[in-house]
N, C-alpha and C positions, 0 to 999 in steps of 0.2 A: 371720851365719847367719839365715836367715828360716825361720819355722815356719808351715806352713799351718794353717788352721782345723781341718782333719781331723787333722793330727798333734797339735795342741793338745788336741783332744777325746780322742784316744787316750791321751795322757800323763795327762790328768786322770782318765780311767777307770781306768788302771793304778794311779795313786796312790790314788784313793778305794777301789778294789776290793781293795787289799792288806789282808789281815787279819793281825792279830797273834795268835800262839799264847799260851796262858797262860804258858808258859815264857819266851817273849820279853818279855812284859810284866814278869814277875817279875825277870828278869835286868836289864832296863832300870832298874827301880826300885832294885834292889840296887846296880848300878854307880853310879847317881847318889847313893845314900845314902853309899857309901864316899867319894866325893868331898866331900860335904857334911860328913862327920864329920872330915875333915882340917882343916876351918876351925875354929880354936879360938873364934871369935866366935859360932858357932852353937850353940844348945842344942837339945834334943830337939823342942821346940815349933816352933822355926824350921826345923829339918830336915823335920819333918812338913809344914809349910806349903809348903816348896819342893817336896817330893815330890808333894804334891797338885797344885800348880801345873804341874809337869812332866807329870803324868798328864793333866790336863785339856787342856793345850796340845798334847800329842803323841799321846795315845792315847784320850782321852775321847770323841772323835767316833765311835769304833768299839766301845768296851768300857765297861761301867758301872763306876764306881769302887767301888760297894758290894761287889763281889767281892774288892777289893784293899784295903779299909780296914784290915783286921787286919794285913795284911802291911806296909802303910805305917806303922801304929803301931809294929810290931815293928822295922822298919828305922830308924825315927827314934830308937830306943833302942840298937839293936845293928846295925851295918852288915852283919854277916855272918849275920843271922837267916835269910835265905833259903837260904844254903848249908848252914847247920846243919839246916834242915828237909829239904833234899834228901839230906843225908848220913844223917840219921835214917831217912828213908824207904827209902834204899838198904840200910842195915844191917838194917832190919826185913824187907825183901823177901828178902835173903840168908839171914837166920836162919829165915824161914818156909819157904824153899825147901829147907833142909837136912833 
């Protein structure tokens, strides 16, 4: 299959133009943290380093890591930290709405 220069430019524009939502970034980091926590040879420091590498490799070209440093720290200690934050926010919203 051959790709023309025009098609290649369109593919690049679509790929570069794709933006991640904060929820997508958080879910991505959370999913990776769960996988890393399954490896008994990794400690929190190693998991944090891997999450930072994942971020810079896959997301850092579009989003600043400073907004996610705290989440990365939390996920390196607890792989379900993001889900707990989401649940807490949902519970708070439901109690405030009552």
